C-alpha positions as CSV (number, residue, x, y, z in Angstrom):
1,M,-56.9,13.2,-26.3
2,K,-57.4,9.6,-25.2
3,I,-54.5,7.2,-24.9
4,S,-54.7,3.5,-25.7
5,L,-54.4,1.0,-22.9
6,R,-51.3,-0.4,-24.5
7,N,-49.6,3.0,-24.5
8,T,-50.9,3.7,-21.0
9,Q,-49.3,0.4,-19.8
10,L,-46.1,1.1,-21.6
11,F,-45.9,4.6,-20.1
12,G,-46.9,3.3,-16.7
13,Y,-44.2,0.5,-16.7
14,T,-41.6,3.0,-17.9
15,I,-42.5,5.5,-15.1
16,I,-42.4,2.8,-12.5
17,V,-39.1,1.4,-13.6
18,I,-37.6,4.9,-13.8
19,L,-38.9,5.8,-10.3
20,M,-37.8,2.5,-8.8
21,G,-34.4,2.8,-10.5
22,T,-34.0,6.4,-9.3
23,F,-34.9,5.3,-5.8
24,T,-32.5,2.4,-6.0
25,I,-29.7,4.6,-7.2
26,F,-30.3,7.1,-4.4
27,A,-30.6,4.3,-1.8
28,G,-27.5,2.7,-3.1
29,L,-25.6,6.0,-3.0
30,S,-26.7,6.6,0.6
31,F,-25.8,3.0,1.5
32,I,-22.3,3.4,-0.2
33,T,-21.7,6.7,1.6
34,D,-22.8,5.4,5.0
35,T,-21.0,2.1,4.6
36,V,-17.7,3.7,3.6
37,M,-17.9,6.2,6.5
38,Q,-19.0,3.7,9.1
39,E,-16.3,1.2,8.0
40,A,-13.8,4.0,8.2
41,K,-15.0,5.0,11.7
42,L,-14.9,1.4,12.9
43,K,-11.4,1.1,11.4
44,V,-10.3,4.3,13.3
45,Q,-11.5,2.8,16.6
46,M,-9.6,-0.4,15.9
47,D,-6.6,1.7,15.0
48,L,-6.9,3.5,18.3
49,N,-6.7,0.1,20.0
50,S,-3.6,-0.7,17.9
51,A,-2.1,2.7,19.0
52,W,-2.7,1.8,22.6
53,T,-0.9,-1.5,22.0
54,A,2.0,0.3,20.5
55,Y,2.0,2.7,23.4
56,K,2.0,-0.2,25.9
57,E,4.9,-1.8,23.9
58,E,6.8,1.5,24.4
59,K,6.0,1.3,28.1
60,A,7.1,-2.4,28.2
61,L,10.4,-1.5,26.4
62,L,11.0,1.3,28.9
63,Q,10.3,-1.2,31.7
64,M,12.7,-3.8,30.3
65,N,15.5,-1.2,29.9
66,V,15.2,0.1,33.4
67,S,15.1,-3.5,34.7
68,L,18.4,-4.1,32.9
69,V,19.8,-1.0,34.6
70,A,18.8,-2.3,38.0
71,Q,21.0,-5.3,37.6
72,H,24.3,-3.4,38.0
73,E,26.2,-4.4,41.1
74,L,27.4,-0.8,41.6
75,F,23.9,0.3,42.5
76,R,23.6,-2.4,45.1
77,R,26.8,-1.3,46.8
78,A,25.7,2.3,46.8
79,L,22.4,1.3,48.4
80,N,24.2,-0.8,51.1
81,N,26.3,2.3,52.0
82,N,23.2,4.6,51.5
83,S,25.5,7.1,49.8
84,T,26.3,8.4,46.4
85,N,29.5,8.9,44.5
86,L,30.6,10.1,41.1
87,K,30.9,6.5,39.7
88,V,27.1,5.9,40.4
89,N,26.2,9.2,38.7
90,K,28.5,8.5,35.8
91,L,27.2,5.0,35.2
92,L,23.6,6.3,35.4
93,A,24.4,8.9,32.8
94,E,26.0,6.3,30.5
95,L,23.0,4.0,30.8
96,K,20.6,6.8,30.2
97,E,22.3,7.5,26.9
98,K,22.6,3.8,26.0
99,Y,18.9,3.1,26.5
100,K,17.8,6.5,25.1
101,L,16.2,7.6,28.4
102,D,15.6,11.2,29.5
103,F,16.3,10.7,33.2
104,L,17.5,7.9,35.5
105,N,17.8,8.0,39.3
106,L,18.8,5.6,42.1
107,V,16.4,5.9,45.1
108,S,17.1,4.6,48.6
109,N,14.5,2.7,50.7
110,T,13.9,6.0,52.6
111,G,12.7,7.6,49.4
112,F,15.6,9.9,48.8
113,V,17.6,10.2,45.5
114,I,21.2,9.0,46.1
115,G,22.2,8.7,42.4
116,T,21.2,10.6,39.3
117,S,21.9,10.9,35.6
118,G,20.9,14.6,35.8
119,K,21.8,17.6,37.8
120,P,23.3,17.0,41.3
121,D,20.6,19.3,42.7
122,V,18.2,16.4,42.7
123,L,20.3,14.4,45.1
124,K,18.9,13.9,48.6
125,R,15.5,15.0,47.4
126,K,12.6,12.8,48.5
127,V,10.5,11.3,45.7
128,R,8.6,8.6,47.5
129,N,5.3,10.5,47.1
130,D,5.2,9.5,43.4
131,P,2.5,6.7,43.0
132,V,4.8,4.7,40.6
133,I,7.6,4.8,43.2
134,Q,5.2,3.9,46.0
135,E,4.0,0.8,44.2
136,A,7.6,-0.2,43.4
137,F,8.6,-0.1,47.1
138,L,5.9,-2.8,47.6
139,G,8.1,-5.0,45.4
140,N,6.4,-4.5,42.1
141,V,7.9,-3.4,38.8
142,T,5.7,-0.4,38.0
143,S,5.1,1.9,35.0
144,G,2.8,4.8,34.4
145,T,2.2,8.1,32.7
146,S,2.5,11.3,34.8
147,L,2.6,15.1,34.6
148,I,5.7,16.8,35.9
149,S,6.3,20.5,36.6
150,Q,8.8,22.7,35.0
151,E,10.8,22.9,38.3
152,N,11.2,19.1,38.4
153,L,12.1,19.0,34.7
154,L,14.9,21.4,35.4
155,L,16.2,19.1,38.2
156,K,15.9,15.8,36.2
157,S,18.1,16.6,33.2
158,D,19.5,19.4,31.1
159,G,17.3,20.4,28.2
160,L,14.1,18.7,29.4
161,A,12.5,22.0,30.4
162,E,13.3,23.4,27.0
163,Q,12.0,20.3,25.3
164,A,8.7,20.5,27.3
165,Y,8.2,24.2,26.6
166,I,5.5,24.6,23.9
167,P,3.8,27.9,23.0
168,I,0.0,27.5,22.8
169,L,-1.5,28.5,19.4
170,Q,-5.1,29.7,18.8
171,T,-6.9,26.9,17.2
172,E,-10.2,26.9,15.2
173,R,-13.1,25.2,16.9
174,A,-11.1,24.8,20.1
175,K,-12.3,25.7,23.6
176,P,-11.0,29.1,24.6
177,T,-8.0,29.1,26.9
178,G,-6.2,31.9,28.8
179,R,-2.9,30.0,28.7
180,T,-0.1,31.1,26.3
181,V,2.4,28.4,27.0
182,E,2.6,24.8,28.2
183,N,5.8,24.3,30.3
184,R,4.8,21.1,32.1
185,G,5.9,17.7,30.8
186,M,4.1,14.4,30.3
187,I,6.5,11.5,31.1
188,L,6.4,7.8,30.7
189,E,8.1,6.5,33.9
190,T,9.1,3.1,35.3
191,A,10.3,2.1,38.8
192,V,12.1,-1.2,39.3
193,P,12.7,-2.4,42.9
194,I,16.2,-3.7,43.9
195,L,16.1,-6.5,46.5
196,N,18.7,-7.4,49.1
197,D,19.7,-10.9,50.1
198,R,16.6,-11.2,52.3
199,N,14.4,-10.5,49.3
200,E,13.5,-7.1,50.8
201,V,13.2,-3.8,48.8
202,Y,16.1,-1.6,49.8
203,G,16.1,0.7,46.9
204,L,15.0,1.1,43.3
205,I,15.9,2.4,39.9
206,Y,13.5,5.1,38.6
207,G,13.7,6.3,35.0
208,G,11.6,7.5,32.1
209,I,11.2,9.5,28.9
210,L,9.6,12.9,28.3
211,L,6.8,12.7,25.8
212,N,6.7,16.4,24.9
213,R,8.1,16.7,21.3
214,R,8.6,12.9,21.2
215,F,7.9,12.8,17.5
216,D,9.7,9.5,16.9
217,L,7.1,7.8,19.2
218,V,4.0,9.2,17.4
219,D,5.7,8.5,14.0
220,R,6.5,5.0,15.0
221,I,2.9,4.4,16.1
222,R,1.6,5.9,12.9
223,S,3.9,3.7,10.8
224,T,2.8,0.6,12.8
225,V,-0.9,1.4,12.5
226,F,-1.4,3.3,9.3
227,G,1.8,3.0,7.3
228,N,3.3,6.1,5.7
229,D,0.7,6.9,3.1
230,Y,-0.1,10.5,2.1
231,F,-3.2,12.0,0.5
232,D,-3.4,15.5,-1.0
233,G,0.0,16.4,0.6
234,K,-1.0,15.3,4.1
235,P,-0.4,12.1,6.1
236,L,-3.4,9.8,5.6
237,G,-3.2,8.6,9.2
238,T,-2.2,10.8,12.2
239,V,-1.4,10.1,15.8
240,T,-1.2,12.7,18.6
241,L,-0.4,12.8,22.3
242,F,-2.1,15.6,24.3
243,L,-1.1,17.0,27.6
244,E,-4.6,17.7,28.8
245,D,-5.9,19.7,25.8
246,T,-2.6,20.7,24.2
247,R,-0.8,18.7,21.4
248,I,2.7,17.9,22.6
249,A,3.7,15.2,20.1
250,T,1.9,14.8,16.8
251,N,2.2,14.2,13.1
252,V,-0.8,16.4,12.2
253,I,0.5,19.1,9.8
254,T,-0.5,22.7,9.8
255,E,-1.0,24.9,6.7
256,D,2.7,25.8,6.9
257,S,3.6,22.1,6.7
258,I,4.9,21.9,10.2
259,R,3.8,19.7,13.1
260,A,0.8,21.2,14.9
261,I,2.3,21.1,18.4
262,G,0.8,23.7,20.7
263,T,-2.6,23.6,19.0
264,I,-5.7,22.8,21.2
265,V,-8.2,20.0,20.9
266,S,-11.7,20.8,19.6
267,D,-14.4,21.9,22.1
268,E,-16.6,18.8,21.5
269,V,-13.7,16.4,22.1
270,Y,-12.6,18.3,25.2
271,S,-16.1,18.0,26.8
272,K,-16.4,14.2,26.1
273,V,-12.9,13.0,26.7
274,L,-11.3,15.3,29.3
275,E,-14.4,16.3,31.2
276,R,-16.5,13.0,31.1
277,G,-13.6,10.5,30.5
278,E,-15.3,8.8,27.6
279,R,-14.0,7.7,24.2
280,F,-14.8,10.1,21.3
281,A,-15.2,8.2,18.0
282,D,-16.6,10.4,15.2
283,R,-15.6,12.9,12.6
284,A,-13.8,15.8,14.2
285,F,-12.1,19.0,13.1
286,V,-8.4,18.6,13.7
287,V,-6.3,21.8,13.4
288,N,-7.4,22.7,9.9
289,D,-9.2,19.7,8.3
290,W,-11.8,17.1,9.1
291,Y,-10.6,13.6,10.2
292,L,-12.4,10.4,11.1
293,S,-11.1,10.4,14.7
294,A,-10.9,8.4,17.9
295,Y,-9.7,9.9,21.2
296,D,-9.2,8.1,24.5
297,P,-8.3,9.7,27.8
298,V,-4.7,9.1,29.2
299,L,-4.7,8.4,32.9
300,D,-2.0,8.7,35.5
301,A,-1.2,6.1,38.2
302,K,-4.0,7.5,40.3
303,G,-6.6,7.2,37.6
304,K,-6.7,11.0,36.9
305,I,-7.2,12.2,33.3
306,I,-4.0,14.0,32.3
307,G,-4.1,13.9,28.5
308,I,-5.4,12.2,25.4
309,L,-4.2,9.6,22.9
310,Y,-5.6,10.3,19.4
311,V,-5.6,8.6,16.0
312,G,-7.3,9.9,12.9
313,L,-7.8,9.2,9.2
314,L,-8.1,12.1,6.8
315,E,-11.7,12.3,5.8
316,K,-10.9,13.5,2.3
317,K,-9.5,10.1,1.3
318,Y,-12.8,8.3,2.1
319,T,-14.9,11.1,0.7
320,A,-13.0,10.8,-2.6
321,Y,-13.3,7.0,-2.4
322,G,-17.0,7.3,-1.9
323,Q,-17.3,9.6,-4.8
324,Q,-15.5,7.1,-7.1
325,L,-17.9,4.4,-6.0
326,T,-20.8,6.7,-6.5
327,I,-19.9,7.5,-10.1
328,K,-19.4,3.8,-10.9
329,F,-22.7,2.9,-9.2
330,I,-24.6,5.6,-11.1
331,G,-23.2,4.3,-14.4
332,I,-24.2,0.7,-13.6
333,G,-27.6,1.9,-12.4
334,L,-28.4,3.9,-15.6
335,I,-27.5,0.9,-17.7
336,A,-29.7,-1.4,-15.6
337,L,-32.5,1.2,-15.7
338,L,-32.4,1.3,-19.5
339,I,-32.5,-2.5,-19.7
340,A,-35.4,-2.6,-17.3
341,V,-37.4,0.0,-19.3
342,L,-36.9,-2.1,-22.5
343,L,-37.8,-5.3,-20.8
344,A,-40.9,-3.6,-19.2
345,N,-42.0,-2.5,-22.6
346,Y,-41.7,-6.0,-24.0
347,L,-43.6,-7.6,-21.1
348,S,-46.4,-5.1,-21.2
349,S,-47.9,-6.7,-24.3
350,K,-48.0,-10.1,-22.4
351,V,-49.8,-8.9,-19.3
352,R,-52.3,-6.4,-20.6
353,R,-55.5,-8.5,-20.4
354,P,-54.8,-10.1,-17.0
355,I,-53.9,-6.7,-15.6
356,L,-57.2,-5.3,-16.9
357,K,-59.1,-8.0,-15.1
358,L,-57.2,-7.3,-11.9
359,V,-57.9,-3.6,-12.3
360,D,-61.6,-4.3,-12.8
361,A,-61.7,-6.6,-9.8
362,T,-59.9,-4.0,-7.7
363,R,-62.5,-1.4,-8.7
364,E,-65.2,-3.8,-7.5
365,I,-63.4,-4.3,-4.2
366,S,-63.1,-0.6,-3.7
367,K,-66.9,-0.3,-4.2
368,G,-67.3,-2.6,-1.2
369,K,-68.1,-5.8,-3.2
370,L,-65.7,-7.9,-1.2
371,N,-67.0,-11.2,-2.8
372,T,-65.3,-10.3,-6.1
373,R,-62.8,-12.8,-7.5
374,V,-60.6,-13.0,-10.5
375,I,-61.0,-16.1,-12.9
376,N,-59.6,-17.2,-16.2
377,I,-56.5,-15.0,-15.7
378,G,-54.3,-16.7,-18.3
379,K,-51.2,-19.0,-18.3
380,I,-48.5,-16.7,-17.2
381,N,-47.2,-18.2,-13.9
382,E,-46.5,-14.9,-12.2
383,I,-49.9,-13.4,-13.2
384,S,-51.6,-16.6,-12.0
385,E,-49.8,-16.3,-8.6
386,L,-50.8,-12.6,-8.5
387,A,-54.4,-13.6,-9.1
388,K,-54.3,-16.2,-6.4
389,S,-52.9,-13.7,-4.0
390,F,-55.5,-11.2,-5.0
391,N,-58.3,-13.7,-4.4
392,S,-56.7,-14.7,-1.1
393,M,-56.5,-11.1,-0.1
394,A,-60.1,-10.4,-1.2
395,A,-61.3,-13.5,0.8
396,S,-59.3,-12.2,3.9
397,L,-60.8,-8.8,3.5
398,E,-64.3,-10.2,3.3
399,T,-63.7,-12.4,6.4
400,D,-62.1,-9.5,8.3
401,S,-64.9,-7.2,7.3
402,N,-67.6,-9.6,8.4
403,Q,-65.8,-10.2,11.7
404,L,-65.3,-6.5,12.2
405,N,-69.0,-5.8,11.5
406,E,-70.0,-8.6,14.0
407,A,-67.6,-7.2,16.6
408,S,-68.9,-3.7,16.1
409,A,-72.4,-5.0,16.6
410,N,-71.5,-6.9,19.8
411,L,-69.6,-3.8,21.1
412,K,-72.7,-1.6,20.5
413,R,-74.9,-4.1,22.3
414,A,-72.5,-4.3,25.2
415,Y,-72.4,-0.5,25.4
416,I,-76.1,-0.2,25.4
417,K,-76.4,-2.9,28.1
418,A,-73.7,-1.1,30.2
419,D,-75.4,2.2,29.7
420,E,-78.7,0.7,30.9
421,K,-77.1,-0.7,34.0
422,N,-75.4,2.6,34.7
423,R,-78.7,4.5,34.4
424,A,-80.4,1.9,36.6
425,Y,-77.6,2.3,39.2
426,L,-78.0,6.1,39.2
427,E,-81.7,5.8,39.4
428,M,-81.3,3.5,42.4
429,L,-79.1,6.1,44.1
430,G,-81.7,8.8,43.3
431,F,-84.4,6.6,44.8
432,V,-82.4,5.9,48.0
433,T,-81.5,9.6,48.5
434,H,-84.8,11.2,47.6
435,E,-87.5,8.7,48.2
436,L,-86.3,7.7,51.7
437,K,-85.3,11.2,52.8
438,S,-88.8,12.5,53.5
439,P,-90.1,9.4,55.3
440,L,-87.0,9.3,57.4
441,A,-87.5,12.9,58.4
442,S,-91.0,12.0,59.7
443,I,-89.6,9.0,61.6
444,V,-86.9,11.2,63.2
445,F,-89.5,13.8,64.1
446,G,-91.7,11.1,65.6
447,I,-88.9,9.5,67.7
448,G,-87.9,13.0,68.9
449,S,-91.4,13.9,69.9
450,L,-91.7,10.6,71.9
451,R,-88.3,11.1,73.6
452,E,-89.3,14.7,74.5
453,K,-92.4,13.2,76.2
454,I,-94.8,15.4,74.2
455,L,-97.2,12.4,74.0
456,G,-96.8,11.4,77.6
457,E,-94.4,9.8,80.0
458,L,-92.3,6.8,79.0
459,T,-91.2,3.7,80.8
460,E,-87.5,2.9,81.1
461,G,-87.9,0.1,78.6
462,Q,-89.6,2.4,76.1
463,E,-86.9,5.0,76.5
464,D,-84.2,2.4,75.7
465,V,-86.1,1.3,72.6
466,L,-86.5,4.9,71.4
467,K,-82.9,5.6,72.1
468,S,-81.8,2.6,70.0
469,S,-84.3,3.7,67.3
470,A,-82.9,7.3,67.3
471,R,-79.4,6.0,66.8
472,S,-80.6,3.8,63.9
473,A,-82.4,6.8,62.4
474,D,-79.3,9.0,62.7
475,Y,-77.2,6.3,61.1
476,L,-79.7,5.9,58.3
477,N,-79.8,9.7,57.9
478,S,-76.0,9.8,57.6
479,T,-76.1,6.9,55.1
480,I,-78.7,8.7,53.0
481,A,-76.6,11.8,53.0
482,N,-73.6,9.8,51.9
483,F,-75.7,8.2,49.1
484,L,-77.0,11.6,48.1
485,N,-73.4,12.9,47.9
486,L,-72.3,9.7,46.1
487,S,-75.0,10.3,43.5
488,R,-73.8,13.8,42.9
489,I,-70.2,12.7,42.7
490,E,-71.0,9.9,40.2
491,E,-73.0,12.3,38.0
492,G,-70.3,15.0,38.3
493,E,-72.8,17.4,40.0
494,L,-71.2,17.9,43.4
495,K,-71.5,21.7,43.6
496,L,-70.2,23.9,46.4
497,K,-72.4,26.6,48.0
498,I,-69.6,28.7,49.6
499,S,-70.2,30.8,52.7
500,Q,-68.1,32.1,55.6
501,V,-68.7,30.1,58.7
502,S,-67.2,29.6,62.1
503,L,-65.5,26.3,62.0
504,K,-66.0,25.5,65.6
505,E,-69.5,26.9,66.2
506,N,-71.2,26.1,62.9
507,I,-69.5,22.9,61.9
508,I,-67.6,20.9,64.5
509,E,-69.8,21.5,67.6
510,P,-73.1,20.7,65.9
511,A,-71.6,17.4,64.5
512,A,-70.2,16.5,68.0
513,N,-73.6,17.3,69.6
514,R,-75.4,15.0,67.2
515,L,-73.1,12.2,68.3
516,Q,-72.8,13.1,72.0
517,E,-75.2,10.4,73.1
518,I,-73.1,7.7,71.4
519,A,-70.0,9.2,73.0
520,T,-71.7,9.1,76.4
521,D,-72.7,5.5,76.1
522,N,-69.0,4.6,75.2
523,R,-67.7,6.7,78.0
524,M,-65.9,8.8,75.5
525,E,-65.3,12.6,75.5
526,F,-64.8,15.2,72.8
527,D,-61.7,17.5,73.1
528,I,-62.3,20.2,70.6
529,D,-59.1,22.4,70.3
530,I,-60.3,24.8,67.7
531,P,-60.1,28.7,68.0
532,D,-63.5,30.3,68.5
533,D,-62.6,33.0,65.9
534,L,-61.4,30.6,63.2
535,V,-63.5,31.4,60.1
536,I,-63.3,29.5,56.8
537,E,-64.9,29.5,53.4
538,C,-66.7,26.2,52.7
539,D,-70.0,24.6,51.9
540,P,-71.4,24.2,55.4
541,D,-73.7,21.2,54.6
542,L,-70.9,19.2,52.9
543,M,-68.3,20.1,55.6
544,N,-70.9,19.0,58.3
545,S,-71.0,15.7,56.4
546,V,-67.2,15.4,56.5
547,F,-67.1,15.8,60.3
548,Q,-70.1,13.6,60.8
549,N,-68.2,10.8,59.0
550,L,-64.8,11.4,60.7
551,I,-66.2,11.7,64.2
552,S,-68.5,8.8,63.9
553,N,-65.6,6.6,62.7
554,A,-63.6,7.7,65.7
555,L,-66.5,6.7,68.0
556,K,-66.9,3.4,66.2
557,Y,-63.3,2.3,66.3
558,G,-62.0,4.1,69.4
559,Y,-61.4,2.5,72.8
560,K,-64.1,3.1,75.3
561,G,-63.2,5.6,78.1
562,T,-60.9,7.7,75.8
563,S,-61.1,11.1,74.3
564,I,-61.6,12.1,70.6
565,K,-59.4,15.2,69.9
566,V,-60.3,17.6,67.1
567,S,-57.5,20.2,66.5
568,S,-56.4,22.7,63.9
569,E,-53.3,24.4,62.7
570,L,-52.9,27.4,60.4
571,S,-50.1,27.6,57.7
572,D,-49.7,29.9,54.7
573,G,-53.4,30.5,54.1
574,L,-54.3,26.9,54.8
575,V,-55.9,25.2,57.8
576,N,-54.9,21.7,58.8
577,I,-57.7,19.9,60.7
578,S,-57.2,16.5,62.4
579,V,-59.5,14.0,64.2
580,F,-57.5,11.8,66.6
581,N,-58.7,8.8,68.6
582,E,-57.1,6.1,70.7
583,G,-58.0,2.7,69.4
584,S,-56.9,-0.3,67.5
585,G,-56.0,1.8,64.5
586,F,-55.5,0.1,61.1
587,S,-52.9,-1.6,59.0
588,N,-51.0,-0.1,56.1
589,E,-53.0,-2.3,53.7
590,D,-56.2,-0.8,55.1
591,R,-54.8,2.7,54.8
592,L,-54.1,2.3,51.1
593,N,-57.7,1.2,50.4
594,M,-59.8,3.1,53.0
595,F,-60.7,6.1,50.7
596,T,-62.0,3.9,47.9
597,K,-65.7,3.4,47.3
598,F,-67.4,0.6,49.4
599,S,-64.2,0.0,51.3
600,R,-64.5,-1.3,54.8
601,F,-62.0,-2.7,57.3
602,N,-62.2,-4.5,60.7
603,A,-60.6,-3.4,63.9
604,A,-59.7,-5.6,66.8
605,N,-62.5,-4.1,69.0
606,Y,-65.0,-3.7,66.2
607,N,-65.9,-7.1,64.6
608,T,-69.1,-6.2,62.8
609,K,-69.2,-5.8,59.1
610,S,-71.9,-3.0,59.2
611,G,-71.4,0.2,57.2
612,T,-71.7,1.2,53.6
613,G,-68.1,1.9,53.0
614,L,-69.0,5.3,51.5
615,G,-68.2,7.7,54.3
616,L,-64.4,8.1,53.7
617,F,-64.9,8.0,49.9
618,V,-67.5,10.8,50.1
619,T,-65.3,12.7,52.6
620,K,-62.3,12.6,50.3
621,N,-64.3,13.9,47.3
622,I,-65.7,16.7,49.4
623,I,-62.3,17.8,50.6
624,L,-60.9,17.6,47.0
625,K,-63.8,19.7,45.9
626,H,-62.7,22.3,48.4
627,N,-59.2,22.3,46.8
628,G,-57.8,20.3,49.7
629,T,-56.1,17.0,50.5
630,I,-56.8,14.3,53.1
631,W,-54.7,11.5,54.5
632,A,-54.8,8.9,57.4
633,E,-52.1,7.9,59.9
634,S,-52.1,5.1,62.5
635,E,-50.0,3.1,64.9
636,Q,-51.8,-0.2,64.9
637,G,-53.2,-1.1,68.3
638,K,-52.7,2.4,69.7
639,W,-54.2,5.2,67.7
640,A,-55.6,6.6,64.5
641,K,-55.7,10.1,63.0
642,F,-57.4,11.6,60.0
643,T,-56.1,14.9,58.7
644,F,-57.2,17.2,55.9
645,T,-56.0,20.5,54.6
646,I,-58.2,23.2,52.8
647,P,-57.6,26.8,52.0
648,L,-59.1,29.4,54.4
649,K,-60.5,31.2,51.4
650,Q,-61.7,29.2,48.4
651,P,-60.3,30.4,45.0
652,T,-62.7,32.3,42.7
653,E,-63.7,30.1,39.8
């Protein structure tokens, strides 16, 4: 059954509006959820900063109270006498109660306690090792957070050890611990120096509060930061102090509606905050529910992590808030969707003909007729703009298509031209290596015959000419060999014909013999330190080419009257072979480039620019083909050494 264009348009508009509306609703819901949670997480981090401010205010209050204690004249007299008495201890006990402290001590300049609000057992005990007290003896009022053992708690004051004692409870999602109780204390301490008439520190007042079970502190911070709101029977905002991983003061509530002291921080928070010393700011499982949380490490005076300060918002509140916004948004979205569908149905009758023209033009464009344009589109402004945009798009497509076709044609011509040049280059290499090889062999044979005096005796001048010609022929023969190998390398046809050969007898000595005459003329000698029984697997012809190149370079750049040393060393199935000569060597810049194609360098004693620059390039590729490596070393002005390593036995392909 065929459907009319009008109904098709109406159906299409309706589907589009519904799809767009649905997408908008889901996108909006996602945005609402993400925004609510992100804002809540950001708020928690700001709340953690506020909690730190409240904590620092508590520290400042402690500092102020202890400073007031330090003003009493009785303590100055006791320090002058460096002795204690019942009046000092009594006054310290009264001031401890007045300022709601947990301990208060008078310390002499030798670091010994001479007055205490607690048990007399602490008297004459040295406390100068405490970092807070050490800083106070430098003349500074100092505060900090510290851990204190059960033994010291027992000495400081009655009841502190009992207050600090907290049984450890198994906690869901927490890192396993073998501890069953926490009997250490976390204290907030302050030391205030007392100065004599010469402005010297001759004692101090040292006091503090125990943070274990200090519920008034965490409740005061919660009230300051979050207020006292509850949600679903639980505090909306919570604050906790941890001694390492154990809650020692908190307003997080367990299922039994009691404070969750003795529970353990979750494993993921432990790793990030206590182990790495970083802030954790994310949703976290806290005792028995999910909270939007922020945790910071608490440091002692030495910068060591001793605990955690936590704030958190109950996630349920924000989840419920997000759900309320979601319901409202869905209702508004459905109403807007209905209005959009009705409006689309109305407008469809106004745009049917222009749309048909656009559809027809689009079909023409899809067939490749990029010169298609839309005309007489009607008087609706939006449709007219659409037609102009369509025409502009079609014109751009036509221009881009023409430019692309032209660029493709140019690229094809450039490829053909480059391919022709590459073929010509390879043909040139073939010509050099094959066409010149046979004539050169005849020239070498002829020169050799003359030098062997097969055709008669030679004058001294003739021998000199033939000697020079022989060298040139040898050089040309080596050059042709390098070009032949270069041609094979360029075409990817460098193949190995592997056989077992004696390295010294079959490879190195023949190469040295071919170059002996040049060595003699330069008053140079060969020192071949290669074992006679050293046998390797290689391509003999290619390996001969390697030594021909390396030894000829040593002759070319070495100092006259010196030795060229060829040596070897075995190691783990490999043989390291080096060619060493005394000479001007080369710079680090030359070393970096010498194994590249057509690379040449000048030495101080070798100023000519002769050479093809292929020898080391070909040598490197031959060594690589033998599954080896090659490198060069030099001390410029003194020596040069080329070393390569290949396996004794080539792997089977």
